[in-house]
C-alpha positions as CSV (number, residue, x, y, z in Angstrom):
1,X,-27.2,-15.5,-44.2
2,X,-27.3,-11.7,-44.1
3,X,-26.9,-10.3,-47.6
4,X,-24.4,-7.7,-46.4
5,X,-22.4,-10.4,-44.9
6,X,-22.4,-12.3,-48.2
7,X,-21.5,-9.2,-50.1
8,X,-18.6,-8.4,-47.8
9,X,-17.3,-12.0,-48.2
10,X,-17.6,-11.7,-51.9
11,X,-15.6,-8.5,-52.0
12,X,-12.8,-10.0,-49.8
13,X,-12.7,-13.0,-52.2
14,X,-12.3,-10.7,-55.1
15,X,-9.6,-8.7,-53.4
16,X,-7.6,-11.9,-52.6
17,X,-7.8,-12.8,-56.3
18,X,-6.5,-9.4,-57.4
19,X,-3.6,-9.6,-54.9
20,X,-1.7,-12.2,-56.9
21,X,1.6,-10.3,-56.8
22,X,4.8,-12.0,-55.7
23,X,6.1,-9.2,-53.5
24,X,6.0,-9.5,-49.7
25,X,3.2,-6.9,-49.1
26,X,0.9,-8.5,-51.7
27,X,1.5,-12.0,-50.0
28,X,0.8,-10.5,-46.6
29,X,-2.4,-8.8,-47.6
30,X,-3.6,-11.9,-49.5
31,X,-3.0,-13.9,-46.3
32,X,-4.8,-11.4,-44.1
33,X,-7.8,-11.4,-46.5
34,X,-7.9,-15.2,-46.8
35,X,-7.8,-15.6,-43.0
36,X,-10.6,-13.1,-42.8
37,X,-12.7,-15.1,-45.1
38,X,-12.0,-18.2,-43.2
39,X,-13.1,-16.5,-39.9
40,X,-16.2,-15.3,-41.6
41,X,-17.0,-18.8,-42.8
42,X,-16.5,-20.2,-39.2
43,X,-18.9,-17.5,-37.7
44,X,-22.3,-18.9,-36.7
45,X,-24.7,-16.2,-35.5
46,X,-26.7,-17.2,-32.5
47,X,-30.4,-17.8,-33.1
48,X,-32.4,-15.2,-31.3
49,X,-35.0,-16.3,-28.8
50,X,-38.5,-16.2,-30.3
51,X,-40.4,-13.3,-29.0
52,X,-44.0,-14.4,-29.0
53,X,-46.8,-15.0,-26.5
54,X,-46.6,-18.8,-26.9
55,X,-45.5,-20.7,-23.7
56,X,-44.0,-24.2,-24.0
57,X,-46.0,-26.7,-22.1
58,X,-42.9,-28.7,-21.1
59,X,-41.2,-25.7,-19.7
60,X,-44.3,-24.9,-17.7
61,X,-44.4,-28.4,-16.3
62,X,-40.7,-28.3,-15.4
63,X,-41.3,-25.1,-13.5
64,X,-44.1,-26.5,-11.5
65,X,-42.3,-29.7,-10.5
């Protein structure tokens, strides 16, 4: 994973721990932060297509048929 992504997630986790207050605003902020962390954990970046000069033989055969 990207180091910046991991650092941002770590900061959000620390913020959620700090917001342990019982008041309504603290609970709402903690919920938002925890949900954001969950969304970050669900995110799966797409693998970029390899950019090289190698051609797949099976792809070539498929194109020819």
